C-alpha positions, -999 to 999 in steps of 0.1 A, spaced: 241 87 293 270 71 273 302 91 275 321 101 244 352 82 256 331 50 259 317 54 223 352 61 210 367 30 225 337 9 215 342 20 179 379 12 181 372 -23 194 347 -30 166 372 -17 140 400 -38 155 378 -70 153 369 -62 117 406 -57 108 415 -90 124 388 -108 105 399 -94 72 436 -101 79 428 -137 88 409 -143 56 438 -128 36 462 -153 52 443 -182 36 448 -167 1 485 -170 6 482 -208 11 472 -213 -26 492 -212 -58 477 -209 -93 492 -233 -118 490 -234 -156 503 -256 -184 537 -246 -195 525 -233 -229 504 -205 -212 523 -172 -216 496 -147 -207 498 -123 -178 469 -130 -156 451 -107 -131 428 -115 -103 399 -104 -125 410 -129 -152 410 -157 -126 375 -148 -115 363 -147 -151 380 -180 -160 365 -199 -131 331 -184 -138 334 -196 -174 333 -160 -188 368 -160 -201 373 -190 -223 403 -182 -245 439 -172 -238 454 -142 -257 467 -165 -285 431 -178 -290 438 -212 -275 410 -227 -253 412 -223 -215 405 -255 -196 401 -250 -159 400 -277 -133 388 -274 -97 405 -290 -67 376 -298 -44 396 -305 -13 374 -286 12 398 -260 27 416 -251 -5 384 -250 -26 366 -228 -1 395 -204 2 400 -201 -35 364 -196 -44 359 -170 -16 391 -151 -23 394 -151 -61 359 -158 -74 342 -137 -46 314 -162 -40 305 -187 -13 308 -224 -22 270 -225 -21 267 -196 -46 294 -210 -68 278 -245 -70 244 -230 -77 260 -207 -104 272 -238 -123 241 -258 -117 221 -229 -133 244 -228 -163 241 -265 -168 203 -265 -164 198 -236 -188 222 -252 -214 247 -223 -212 276 -243 -197 290 -276 -186 301 -285 -151 338 -279 -145 362 -308 -142 368 -316 -105 394 -335 -87 397 -341 -49 434 -349 -51 462 -323 -56 483 -347 -77 454 -353 -101 450 -316 -106 487 -312 -114 486 -342 -137 456 -327 -156 473 -293 -160 505 -311 -171 486 -332 -198 462 -304 -211 474 -274 -231 458 -242 -219 449 -257 -185 447 -238 -153 440 -248 -117 448 -240 -81 466 -261 -55 478 -257 -19 514 -243 -15 526 -277 -2 515 -295 -34 545 -305 -56 543 -292 -92 559 -313 -120 577 -303 -151 554 -289 -178 534 -270 -151 543 -236 -139 531 -214 -110 519 -180 -121 522 -147 -103 491 -126 -106 492 -90 -119 
């Protein structure tokens, strides 16, 4: 027969492991910054980020078009999609493949290099992307703080 103390400590161990996993996944989110073209004045929430990168939110508050670009560098891409969009990379890629196949969307613009993402956001009004914290952001591009 299992004692109450054994059950209690077993539950504590399982909870501790769970908290460590959650805290580890949250650390990766800190390694990413969201950047936008300097003309974007909107306050943006995590929900807005999710909707933008799923193609559900297509206009800023001033009715200008949102143009998002994906940085496909593996670690940053995976962390961003998991944390902000709440999908696995597999689910996210299939989501866009389905939209393209059914004619309800076009594949997002993708770059594998941080500087190309920053350059695209700099050149394109209404653009938004994500980059690692160590990526240098040029004039005409600003980092946003999420609501």
